[in-house]
C-alpha positions, 0 to 999 in steps of 0.5 A: 200514208192514206187514211183508209187501207186497202186490204188485199188478201193472198199474195201474188208476185205482181203485188208490189207492182200494181200501179193502182196502189198508193205509197203505204196504202196496202194491208196484205193478209196471208196464211203463215205457212204461205208467207213463210214458204213464199218468203213474202216478207222478203218479197215485199221488203221495201214495197212503197205500197205496203203498210203492213203484212198481217199473218192470218189463217184465213181459210179457217171457219169464222176467219174473217169475223175474228179478224174484224173483231181483232181489228175493228177500226181498220175502215178499209176502203177496199177488200179484195182477194187475189187468190182462189182460196181467199174469195170466201174470207174477203167476201165476209170481211168486206160485209163486216167493213160495209164495203163492196164485194162479192157477198159471203153467200155468193163467195161460198157457192162458187168456191164449192163446185158441187154447190154451184152445180146445184144453184146454177141447175136450179136457175136453168144453166146447163150442167153435166150430171155430177155427184159427190163421192167418197170412194172408187166404189161410189164412182162406179156406181155413178158410171153405171147410171151414166155410161160414157166418159166421166171426170173426176175432181175435187170441189173445192180445189184450183188450177186442176189440181186432182182432175182426170178425165176417165174414159174406162174405169180398169184403173179407177182405184189407182186414178182415185189414189192420184186425184186425192194425193194432191200437192199444192206446194208453197201456195197452201197452208200446211195444215190438213184441208177438207177434200171433197171429191166429185165425179161428173159426166164428160162433156166434149167440146170447145172450152172458153171462159167469160170474165165479167166486171160487175158493180152491184150485180150490174155487168159493166164489161164482158170478154170471152176467152178461148182455151186450149189444152194439152192432150191427155187425161188432165184438163190443163191449159195450154194457151188462151186467146183474147178474145176468143178466136174464130167463134160467132157473135152469137155464141159470144153473147150466149156464153156472156148471158149464161154467165150473167145467169150464174151471177144472178143465181148466186147473187154475186154483188161487186168484183170480177167474175171468171166463168168456165164453159165447154160447148157442145153441139152449140149449147154451153155447159158450166165448168165452174165459176170463180169470183176473182181475177182469172189467172194464166195472164188473162187480165193482161191479155185483156188489158192488151186486147181491149186497150182497158185498165182492167184492174183500175176499173176493178178497184173503182168498183171496189170502192163503190164507184161505177167506172164509165166509158168501158169498151165493148169490143176489143181493139186487137188480140192477144194470146198466151202459150204455155210451155211444158217439157219432157219430165227429167233433169234440165240439161240446156234451155236454148233459144229463149233470147232469140225468141223473145225478139220475135214479133208481137212479144209481150213477155216471155217467162221461162222457170228453167235452168240446167239442173232443175227438175221438170215434173210430169204435167199433173196440174198448171203448176207443172207448166215451165214457161209462157209467152204472151203476145199481141196481134192485129187479131187473136189468131195473129197473136196465137201464130206469134206465140206459137212461133216463140214456143217453137223457138225454144228448145228445152232438153231433159234427161 
């Protein structure tokens, strides 16, 4: 057992398989309700890396300071968040244990879309006009001053939950009720959590994300990811390409530069940054920015396309080291495509085994079997499967992914 543990906040299903974790090195911290609903104790049973599983209501105010005073002698080598809601707790806990982290101030700003708009706008970053709202009437007041399509979304949620594009306001009351009635299931605690809503101007354009590895404010590695969305009023990701396919180098450099401006604006210290952008008329508008690993399999795509051990480099940074020799350009391309199906009861899933053998497939994940229920596509959690693929280029990787999706037939009734 290592002398200094690593504190990892927020369970994810790949946690027992992260090769950077030495035997007996990891203390996992998560909400008691989440541990129960995800059956985390069973999932971690026998995991060689596990030192201890600590149940802690880490999303409550002052939770990190209470944790530190309860466990003052842990002396961890690393404190790192693996889920969005864990970022403020992990950043503050890193400060208390005097190890590298995002910084509590930076993490609080990045977790709050309204605060991030104010802070980044003051630093010269383009943001759509926005306002906090507490009722449909306040949305109508904003709309009167900002004609055109709008976006209604929470300031403090994740995974596109409660987000909807409003091209007209005829059904605003129903849209409001829909957006504030959120169910994140087994990923959040059962207690009531504060909800604050934003209304924003809708920016039409191509969507991207920028991933940065940052060491004490210095950017060591950067990537631009291309994003595809499902059609409809909810901005749910349909797929990603790494690096972003078919865009000029100048645009990639501009988005990286703007993300670096966001990092400086919030005072981000060390860790991974995942910043989302919409490019309209060649100008990037900030969507949101997170101080943690991106979701949707993007880290695996980056590792494949750049031939980099991104997780290893991240944990070096979180121990205060500066990894050298990180690639500045991709060696190939990688893509992920998500799957959706018509709402209803699953009758059959056909073609998956054959599709898994198609060229370029890295992994194929299907979550459905006959008798399961497919829900309406309202957030990322409602997608039913995914495929990751490689290619000599991002375009080739995406073609490989599309071929797999086309080969799988999901029948619902």
